[in-house]
C-alpha positions as semicolon CSV with decimal commas, in nm:
position;residue;x (nm);y (nm);z (nm)
1;M;5,426;-2,252;2,122
2;G;5,509;-2,000;1,849
3;V;5,442;-2,036;1,463
4;E;5,749;-2,109;1,277
5;A;5,586;-2,158;0,936
6;Y;5,260;-2,098;0,749
7;A;5,137;-2,175;0,396
8;G;4,811;-2,037;0,227
9;A;4,589;-2,034;-0,084
10;P;4,304;-1,813;-0,172
11;L;3,958;-1,958;-0,187
12;I;3,858;-1,862;-0,539
13;D;3,543;-2,014;-0,709
14;P;3,505;-2,095;-1,072
15;R;3,375;-1,756;-1,152
16;G;3,680;-1,605;-1,032
17;I;3,517;-1,456;-0,714
18;L;3,747;-1,451;-0,403
19;H;3,573;-1,577;-0,081
20;G;3,879;-1,579;0,167
21;L;4,204;-1,784;0,230
22;V;4,282;-2,122;0,368
23;V;4,590;-2,120;0,590
24;V;4,806;-2,380;0,732
25;L;5,025;-2,299;1,048
26;D;5,287;-2,521;1,192
27;D;5,524;-2,476;1,484
28;K;5,806;-2,631;1,266
29;P;5,976;-2,497;0,968
30;I;5,853;-2,661;0,643
31;E;6,152;-2,586;0,443
32;G;6,187;-2,836;0,140
33;Q;5,815;-2,927;0,176
34;S;5,646;-2,619;0,008
35;A;5,663;-2,780;-0,331
36;Q;5,456;-3,079;-0,202
37;L;5,213;-2,873;0,025
38;E;5,134;-2,607;-0,233
39;P;4,934;-2,808;-0,478
40;V;4,757;-2,976;-0,192
41;L;4,652;-2,645;-0,032
42;E;4,529;-2,520;-0,392
43;F;4,321;-2,829;-0,432
44;I;4,170;-2,778;-0,086
45;A;4,114;-2,432;-0,142
46;A;3,940;-2,476;-0,500
47;R;3,707;-2,739;-0,327
48;V;3,629;-2,533;-0,037
49;A;3,552;-2,237;-0,272
50;L;3,334;-2,442;-0,501
51;E;3,150;-2,587;-0,218
52;Y;3,084;-2,246;-0,070
53;A;2,971;-2,094;-0,387
54;I;2,731;-2,402;-0,433
55;Q;2,581;-2,308;-0,096
56;V;2,558;-1,952;-0,152
57;R;2,372;-2,009;-0,482
58;E;2,144;-2,251;-0,319
59;Q;2,048;-2,016;-0,068
60;Q;1,987;-1,747;-0,334
61;R;1,771;-1,973;-0,524
62;M;1,569;-2,065;-0,215
63;A;1,526;-1,697;-0,115
64;E;1,421;-1,628;-0,484
65;F;1,174;-1,915;-0,460
66;E;1,030;-1,790;-0,139
67;Q;0,996;-1,442;-0,303
68;L;0,809;-1,573;-0,597
69;H;0,585;-1,781;-0,364
70;H;0,518;-1,486;-0,154
71;R;0,432;-1,285;-0,464
72;Q;0,186;-1,556;-0,572
73;R;0,019;-1,582;-0,231
74;L;-0,023;-1,186;-0,251
75;E;-0,181;-1,200;-0,589
76;A;-0,423;-1,484;-0,491
77;L;-0,498;-1,283;-0,184
78;G;-0,552;-0,971;-0,386
79;N;-0,800;-1,129;-0,612
80;L;-0,987;-1,259;-0,317
81;T;-1,001;-0,915;-0,137
82;G;-1,081;-0,740;-0,448
83;G;-1,388;-0,952;-0,504
84;I;-1,506;-0,897;-0,143
85;A;-1,430;-0,521;-0,144
86;H;-1,635;-0,477;-0,463
87;D;-1,936;-0,652;-0,329
88;F;-1,906;-0,505;0,025
89;N;-1,852;-0,154;-0,111
90;N;-2,154;-0,183;-0,324
91;L;-2,364;-0,255;-0,030
92;M;-2,216;0,014;0,191
93;G;-2,267;0,256;-0,106
94;A;-2,653;0,191;-0,081
95;I;-2,650;0,237;0,303
96;L;-2,442;0,566;0,296
97;G;-2,657;0,699;0,000
98;H;-2,997;0,642;0,178
99;A;-2,866;0,757;0,521
100;E;-2,764;1,080;0,340
101;L;-3,113;1,109;0,175
102;L;-3,261;1,063;0,518
103;K;-3,063;1,322;0,680
104;I;-3,170;1,576;0,412
105;R;-3,554;1,477;0,443
106;Q;-3,533;1,459;0,812
107;A;-3,337;1,784;0,855
108;G;-3,422;1,947;1,202
109;N;-3,529;1,610;1,348
110;D;-3,259;1,565;1,598
111;E;-3,380;1,224;1,724
112;V;-3,355;1,080;1,369
113;L;-3,032;1,262;1,294
114;G;-2,886;1,118;1,609
115;H;-2,912;0,767;1,474
116;V;-2,817;0,874;1,100
117;D;-2,477;1,030;1,175
118;P;-2,322;0,705;1,323
119;I;-2,457;0,508;1,027
120;I;-2,269;0,746;0,801
121;E;-1,952;0,732;1,014
122;S;-1,949;0,365;1,035
123;V;-1,987;0,313;0,671
124;M;-1,711;0,561;0,600
125;R;-1,477;0,369;0,860
126;G;-1,568;0,036;0,658
127;R;-1,467;0,208;0,325
128;Q;-1,116;0,278;0,499
129;I;-1,073;-0,078;0,608
130;T;-1,166;-0,227;0,272
131;Q;-0,925;0,001;0,103
132;Q;-0,655;-0,070;0,324
133;L;-0,702;-0,441;0,267
134;T;-0,684;-0,388;-0,119
135;D;-0,388;-0,144;-0,081
136;F;-0,195;-0,407;0,080
137;T;-0,233;-0,655;-0,178
138;K;-0,195;-0,456;-0,490
139;P;0,120;-0,382;-0,663
140;M;0,327;-0,107;-0,474
141;E;0,324;0,233;-0,634
142;T;0,565;0,485;-0,450
143;Q;0,521;0,765;-0,677
144;S;0,520;1,107;-0,499
145;V;0,162;1,180;-0,426
146;S;0,050;1,362;-0,139
147;T;-0,030;1,159;0,162
148;C;-0,133;1,255;0,526
149;A;0,110;1,044;0,735
150;H;-0,089;1,111;1,046
151;E;-0,390;0,948;0,898
152;V;-0,197;0,640;0,766
153;I;-0,038;0,586;1,119
154;D;-0,377;0,618;1,290
155;E;-0,551;0,388;1,043
156;L;-0,267;0,123;1,051
157;V;-0,249;0,118;1,427
158;H;-0,617;0,085;1,430
159;L;-0,618;-0,205;1,180
160;T;-0,320;-0,398;1,330
161;G;-0,469;-0,364;1,680
162;P;-0,600;-0,719;1,688
163;N;-0,257;-0,862;1,614
164;M;-0,064;-0,635;1,877
165;R;-0,224;-0,794;2,190
166;G;0,024;-0,766;2,485
167;I;0,188;-0,452;2,301
168;N;0,112;-0,110;2,452
169;V;0,102;0,103;2,143
170;Q;0,111;0,499;2,184
171;M;0,113;0,751;1,906
172;F;0,236;1,126;1,945
173;N;0,164;1,325;1,634
174;R;0,373;1,607;1,718
175;A;0,456;1,739;1,364
176;S;0,273;2,047;1,249
177;R;0,264;1,928;0,875
178;S;0,212;1,574;0,798
179;S;0,157;1,568;0,395
180;V;0,437;1,363;0,261
181;A;0,545;1,281;-0,104
182;I;0,472;0,918;-0,087
183;A;0,175;0,688;-0,199
184;G;-0,047;0,603;0,104
185;N;-0,025;0,217;0,057
186;A;0,361;0,237;0,015
187;L;0,387;0,441;0,358
188;Q;0,138;0,166;0,504
189;Q;0,396;-0,104;0,392
190;V;0,696;0,054;0,558
191;L;0,526;0,122;0,878
192;L;0,355;-0,224;0,891
193;N;0,700;-0,394;0,837
194;L;0,841;-0,201;1,124
195;L;0,541;-0,271;1,352
196;L;0,544;-0,639;1,296
197;N;0,934;-0,670;1,355
198;A;0,885;-0,476;1,677
199;K;0,612;-0,715;1,784
200;D;0,840;-1,027;1,699
201;A;1,141;-0,872;1,881
202;M;0,915;-0,818;2,199
203;A;0,782;-1,159;2,179
204;G;0,437;-1,027;2,217
205;Q;0,484;-0,803;2,510
206;G;0,623;-0,456;2,559
207;N;0,583;-0,085;2,446
208;L;0,579;0,032;2,117
209;T;0,582;0,430;2,035
210;L;0,515;0,602;1,709
211;T;0,595;0,980;1,703
212;T;0,614;1,213;1,438
213;E;0,831;1,543;1,443
214;D;0,890;1,848;1,210
215;D;1,245;1,863;1,056
216;E;1,272;2,157;0,812
217;N;1,120;2,032;0,488
218;C;1,098;1,678;0,598
219;L;0,868;1,486;0,845
220;L;1,035;1,227;1,090
221;I;0,847;0,924;1,215
222;N;1,016;0,739;1,483
223;V;0,902;0,378;1,571
224;L;1,062;0,295;1,906
225;D;1,039;-0,031;2,108
226;D;1,170;-0,143;2,436
227;G;1,264;-0,488;2,329
228;P;1,587;-0,655;2,360
229;G;1,781;-0,452;2,117
230;I;2,006;-0,537;1,818
231;D;2,373;-0,608;1,827
232;S;2,608;-0,408;1,617
233;L;2,685;-0,687;1,373
234;T;2,302;-0,751;1,291
235;I;2,264;-0,357;1,256
236;D;2,506;-0,351;0,992
237;R;2,324;-0,598;0,775
238;I;1,969;-0,531;0,877
239;F;1,860;-0,364;0,550
240;D;2,034;-0,617;0,324
241;P;1,788;-0,828;0,101
242;F;1,735;-1,193;0,213
243;F;1,908;-1,119;0,562
244;T;1,701;-1,241;0,828
245;T;1,730;-1,343;1,208
246;K;1,421;-1,530;1,217
247;G;1,562;-1,850;1,043
248;T;1,293;-2,032;0,824
249;Q;1,003;-1,804;0,959
250;G;1,144;-1,498;0,783
251;T;1,229;-1,409;0,422
252;G;1,467;-1,119;0,490
253;L;1,253;-0,874;0,240
254;G;1,057;-0,682;0,497
255;L;1,321;-0,421;0,601
256;S;1,493;-0,433;0,279
257;S;1,159;-0,343;0,078
258;S;1,084;-0,059;0,344
259;F;1,424;0,087;0,285
260;G;1,395;0,084;-0,101
261;I;1,043;0,227;-0,075
262;V;1,150;0,514;0,142
263;Q;1,480;0,579;-0,080
264;S;1,261;0,586;-0,393
265;V;1,089;0,907;-0,287
266;G;1,414;1,084;-0,156
267;G;1,377;0,980;0,186
268;N;1,591;0,775;0,439
269;I;1,548;0,534;0,704
270;T;1,790;0,479;0,996
271;V;1,824;0,256;1,312
272;E;1,972;0,300;1,641
273;S;1,969;-0,004;1,900
274;E;2,152;-0,108;2,219
275;L;2,126;-0,448;2,355
276;G;1,879;-0,446;2,648
277;K;1,756;-0,103;2,575
278;G;1,523;-0,140;2,262
279;T;1,557;-0,021;1,904
280;D;1,453;0,313;1,743
281;F;1,377;0,316;1,345
282;C;1,375;0,686;1,214
283;I;1,215;0,761;0,878
284;R;1,286;1,073;0,716
285;L;1,025;1,183;0,443
286;P;0,997;1,478;0,219
287;L;0,712;1,711;0,282
288;C;0,474;1,828;0,004
289;Q;0,212;2,104;-0,016
290;E;-0,084;2,030;0,218
291;V;-0,378;1,887;0,022
292;R;-0,721;2,025;0,101
293;P;-1,039;1,857;-0,046
294;T;-1,236;2,070;-0,309
295;Q;-1,577;2,168;-0,152
296;S;-1,852;2,213;-0,392
297;S;-2,200;2,345;-0,347
298;D;-2,504;2,272;-0,556
299;S;-2,639;2,599;-0,471
300;N;-2,382;2,785;-0,724
301;R;-2,430;2,567;-1,011
302;P;-2,675;2,595;-1,303
303;K;-2,932;2,310;-1,292
304;G;-3,062;2,071;-1,583
305;E;-2,731;1,898;-1,677
306;R;-2,831;1,574;-1,843
307;I;-2,676;1,261;-1,639
308;L;-2,696;0,901;-1,732
309;I;-2,618;0,659;-1,440
310;V;-2,561;0,291;-1,500
311;D;-2,553;0,033;-1,191
312;D;-2,683;-0,303;-1,138
313;E;-2,711;-0,242;-0,760
314;A;-3,081;-0,145;-0,734
315;H;-3,077;0,022;-0,393
316;F;-2,775;0,231;-0,481
317;L;-2,903;0,344;-0,824
318;S;-3,240;0,454;-0,652
319;Y;-3,033;0,650;-0,403
320;L;-2,798;0,834;-0,666
321;K;-3,090;0,921;-0,897
322;Q;-3,290;1,074;-0,618
323;R;-2,995;1,264;-0,483
324;L;-2,889;1,406;-0,822
325;E;-3,274;1,496;-0,891
326;L;-3,275;1,681;-0,554
327;A;-2,978;1,882;-0,668
328;G;-3,149;1,981;-0,979
329;Y;-3,006;1,744;-1,253
330;A;-3,197;1,572;-1,528
331;V;-3,112;1,217;-1,445
332;T;-3,179;0,896;-1,650
333;A;-3,093;0,555;-1,465
334;C;-3,028;0,250;-1,607
335;A;-2,976;-0,118;-1,423
336;S;-2,781;-0,288;-1,700
337;L;-2,548;-0,227;-1,980
338;R;-2,793;-0,337;-2,236
339;D;-3,056;-0,086;-2,126
340;A;-2,779;0,188;-2,110
341;Q;-2,680;0,111;-2,471
342;R;-3,030;0,171;-2,575
343;V;-3,069;0,518;-2,435
344;C;-2,712;0,658;-2,467
345;V;-2,741;0,800;-2,818
346;P;-2,479;1,048;-2,936
347;N;-2,499;1,379;-2,746
348;R;-2,784;1,301;-2,538
349;F;-2,597;1,334;-2,206
350;D;-2,341;1,572;-2,036
351;L;-2,223;1,305;-1,791
352;L;-2,220;0,943;-1,768
353;I;-2,185;0,782;-1,412
354;C;-2,108;0,436;-1,466
355;D;-2,017;0,102;-1,240
356;L;-1,728;-0,091;-1,356
357;S;-1,848;-0,445;-1,291
358;F;-2,165;-0,602;-1,401
359;P;-2,294;-0,961;-1,408
360;T;-2,216;-0,972;-1,783
361;G;-1,865;-0,829;-1,759
362;T;-1,706;-0,498;-1,720
363;S;-1,829;-0,153;-1,887
364;D;-1,511;-0,097;-2,054
365;F;-1,656;-0,152;-2,408
366;F;-1,966;0,024;-2,331
367;I;-1,761;0,359;-2,187
368;R;-1,523;0,361;-2,475
369;N;-1,792;0,323;-2,741
370;S;-2,014;0,598;-2,544
371;V;-1,699;0,832;-2,564
372;Q;-1,645;0,768;-2,932
373;R;-1,994;0,857;-3,017
374;S;-2,022;1,156;-2,772
375;P;-1,676;1,310;-2,761
376;S;-1,814;1,602;-2,532
377;M;-1,943;1,367;-2,263
378;H;-1,774;1,349;-1,943
379;I;-1,732;1,007;-1,747
380;I;-1,717;0,931;-1,377
381;L;-1,633;0,565;-1,316
382;I;-1,771;0,432;-1,000
383;T;-1,648;0,118;-0,842
384;G;-1,599;-0,090;-0,514
385;N;-1,271;-0,205;-0,614
386;P;-1,059;0,077;-0,770
387;N;-0,754;-0,144;-0,794
388;Q;-0,875;-0,348;-1,103
389;P;-0,658;-0,310;-1,407
390;D;-0,983;-0,196;-1,615
391;A;-1,039;0,087;-1,358
392;Q;-0,703;0,225;-1,385
393;A;-0,726;0,204;-1,778
394;I;-1,069;0,363;-1,829
395;S;-1,000;0,628;-1,564
396;S;-0,688;0,758;-1,775
397;L;-0,938;0,847;-2,078
398;P;-0,982;1,215;-2,125
399;R;-1,254;1,377;-1,928
400;C;-1,287;1,076;-1,691
401;R;-1,246;1,047;-1,322
402;L;-1,241;0,745;-1,092
403;L;-1,461;0,738;-0,769
404;Q;-1,451;0,463;-0,529
405;K;-1,768;0,337;-0,360
406;P;-1,890;0,410;-0,100
407;F;-1,880;0,780;-0,144
408;E;-2,045;1,097;0,008
409;Y;-2,249;1,300;-0,212
410;N;-2,001;1,608;-0,158
411;E;-1,727;1,382;-0,327
412;L;-1,935;1,334;-0,631
413;S;-2,056;1,681;-0,643
414;A;-1,689;1,810;-0,631
415;I;-1,601;1,596;-0,922
416;I;-1,895;1,715;-1,134
417;A;-1,813;2,055;-1,065
418;E;-1,479;1,990;-1,205
419;L;-1,582;1,793;-1,504
420;V;-1,878;1,960;-1,620
421;P;-1,854;2,321;-1,737
422;L;-2,029;2,607;-1,558
């Protein structure tokens, strides 16, 4: 049966946005009826457009509400993990410090050192885990700083291991250079989104491969799964904000945020997939100069610099005082801000090493006051939670550096060598 006549009207909502057309088809001519039909079609089109606009706005409102709720949950989790990280890192700082002292004083005793080295390695691994937890919950910073992608991948796979049961995860770090111009926590978030999406796609069973390759001045990171694949219509929208295939279980923010993060540092992210053959996400990130940690030796430094340490963790304070005295510094140690205020007279110390958090509050006021009274004094702010706003504010002061607990002595020594003039 052929179409003899048709009539239509545009679907335009009250804001003037065109959403489509409503069309009526007939197998008979409609001559003489158009005058009656057109107003009816226009009325129907206006109602349909209005209802469609209302539904779209409601979906956007719900997505915005979910995004706000997600941020609030993340903020609450950040406060919790920050407090735990501070206390945990304080304890690990004391353990690491006294293990290093034992290593110095038992040099040559292989039996003792065989027990000390695993302690130090375990503490440093614990530091990485707490750092990852606080990084995931702090506001995202994507500024172009140097990050070792291989380290981020290794740590992330280890951290997510318990949640990837049933998934065979393999890593092939083939790139000869892996220092990329992106903040570490930003790269972690990008990769975490891809890993969790792959896990969901494979329904908890399958193979997941992460590889790195050289690509001129960039690093390629591929995340490949052997899941069911993605159809072409979904791929076209996969990076759209609020687009999700998970129904009410998804927010549609994971891949869109990953896309935005990668683009913000001058990289790009693409996806290739075929139904029944899995999915391959490819991240292309600009490389930057390889960063090698500065090494410092106490043997080539003059001795006798005057250092004030302020920390309420007794075991850590005891370790740090002993270790700096072994290196030849003149050390005064205080367990409270009140004691520190008493001894920190103008120009008495060359360097102040101070914890951020105390039972009576933060050391912000004490540090700023000390700097005003002794303008030439240098500051090393030590803290178990470097993501605290006070930590970032204080560390931005002239002649001030931030050092996260627990730390190895050579990290502290390198900063002292940088700050205190030879």
